[in-house]
N, C-alpha and C positions, 0 to 999 in steps of 0.2 A: 664774100658773097657765096651763096649756095645756088647752084643751077642744075636741075635735072632736065635732061632732054630725052623724051620718049623712052623712059626707063621702064623695063618690065622685069618681074620676078615671078617665076612659076615653079610649082612643086608637083611631084607625082605622088598621089595618095590613093592607094588601093587600085592602081591601074588607071586612075583618072587624073587629068591635068587640072590643077587648081591655080588660077591666075591671081596671086595675092596683090600684084601690081601690074597694071595693064596700060603700057604706053603713057606713063605719067610724066608730065612736064610741069616744072614748078621753079620759080625764082624766089629766093628769100634774101632780102637786102640786109646789110649789117645793121644791128640794133633793132630789128623788127621784133614784135611780140605776136606770135602766131599760135593759134590752137588748131589741132587736127581732131576732128570729130567724125563719128560714123558708127553704125551698128556693129555688134560683135561679128567678127569674121569679115569685116569690110576691107581689111588690108592696112588699117591705120598704124598698127604696130610694126608691120613689115616696112612701111614707109619710114617710120622713125628709125628702125634698125638700119635701113639703107642710108639714111642721112647720117647716122652715127658710125658708119663704116663697120657695123657688126654683121651685115649681110651684103652679099655681092649680087648685083643684078645679072640676069641672063642676057640682057641686051640694053642698049641705050648708053647715054653718057652722063656722068656725074662730075661736075666741075666744082671744086672747093677752092675758093680764092684764086680762080683761074686755072687751077691744075686739074687735069683729068685723073681722078683717083680710081677709076674703074680698071686701070691697067697696072696698079701698084701691086707689089708682092705683099704677102702677109706681114712681113717684118716692116715694110714701109707703111702699110695701113696702120699697124699698131703704133708706130712712131707718130704718125699724123694724128691719130686719135688722142694720144697722150698730150700733144702740144695744143690742139685746137678745139677739142670737144670734151664737154663734161656731161655726165649722165646722172639722172635721179630716177630711182625705180620705186614702184609701189611698196615693195617689201624690203627696202633699205639695203640689203646685201652687205651688211656689216660683218666683220669677222669676229665671232663670239669671244675668242680668247684675248683679243686686243682691247685696250682702253679706248675711250672716245678720241683722245689725242693721237694715239697710235693709228687708229683707223683713218683719221684725217690726214696724217702724214704719209700714209701708205704710198700714194702716187709719187711723192718726192723720194721716198726710200727706194722704190723700184727704179727711179730715174738716176739714182746715185747722188742725190743732193746731200751735202754735208750735214751732220747732225745739228750744228748750231743754227744753220739756215732753216732746217726743217722745224726746229723748235720755235724760232722767231715767227715764221710764216703761219704755222698752225696756231700759235698763241694769239696772233692778231685776229684770226678768224674765230677762235674760241670766244674771245671777248666780244667781238662784233655780233656773234650769233647767240649771245646770252648763255654760254655753256661753261663759264669760268668755274662754277662749283661742281661741274660734272666731268671735268677733263680726265680724271683718273678712274671713272666708272666704266664698267664693261656694258655692252649693249643690253644684257638682261637686267641691268640695274637702272635703265633709262626708260622714260615714257615713250610712247610712239612719236610724239612731236619732237622730243629730244633726239631720238634716233634719226629722224628725218633731217633735223638740223645738222647732225654729224655727217649724214650722207651728202647734204648740200655742200657743207664745208669741204669735204673730201673732193666733191665734183669740181669745185672752183679753185682749189689750192694751186693748181698749175696755171691759173689765169687763162682759161680757154676763151675763145671768141664766141663759142656757141654753147648754150646749155639746153640739153634735151631732157624733158621730163615726161616719163611714162606713168600716167595716173598717180601723180605725186601725193594726192590726198586720199587715195582709195583705201588706205589701211588706217586712216585716222578718224577720230571723232570730229564733229563739225567745228568746234572751237580750235582744236589743233590744226585742222585743215585750213582754216581761215588764216591762221598765223603763218603757215608755210607758204600759202599763196602770196601773202603780203611780202614775205621775205624774198621769194624769187622774182616778184615784180619789182622790188627795190633794186635787185641785181640788174634787171633789164633797164631800169631808169638810169643806171650808172653806165650803160652802153653795151651790156652783154646781149647778144641775140638769144631770144628765148622761144623755144618750140615746145608746146605742151600737148600731149595726147590725152584726151579725156572722154569719158562717156557722159560726164556730168555737164548738162547744158549751162548751168549757172557759172561754172568755172570756164567753160569754153567761150561764153559770151563776154567774159572780162577782157579777152585778148582784143587788140586793135584789128587784127586780121583773123578771119576764121575760114578754114578749109574743111570741106565736108567730103569724106571718102565713102564711096559705095561700090561694092563689087570690084575693088581694085583700081577704080578710076576716080578722078577728082570730079565730084558732082556739083560742087559749088565753091566759090572763092569770093569772099566779101570783106569789106573793110568798114569799121565803125568810124563815123565822122566825129 
């Protein structure tokens, strides 16, 4: 479970304080499908980065599976991210010189997983995600939808409990975007907690729970029946 208690994050820009998050409290239960929406500059990406342990709040408490992660060291945060959280980004963030399979295996390589296990686990995802004929292709040889499939496979290869997606279809055409949304929703149906940040109301409305962020605060929190 994720719980934010009165979490704030502010920056100093040009001598002015910008409150990207202002006393945000939020609970996300295991297996939920949640979208975070709001205008540009509303703080939704800062909220996602905080949930993903990529950004540290200035105040407040963040509990992840009952553990207060706001007091962890950088090394402890990195280890917790690796075990519990997967990320999908708008621009894929694949390594150009690596093949699709090597990109997918990268988290396992960094964790010291033996080669045979890396190959077995990546092979299962490659087949499940329809990438069998693209495993040896590099990112510039893949379509946008295929790159995002590789990115999703990389995000879930460590079997995280939470998948955070930041505008996952923002760099794709409509058809490829629809396929990607179906894929991550299927992961949610299998039990993975899914949090999607999007400016697209069509995508945001697909989530069972929708949180709206305005000026660093939660302005709305509703569930679809």
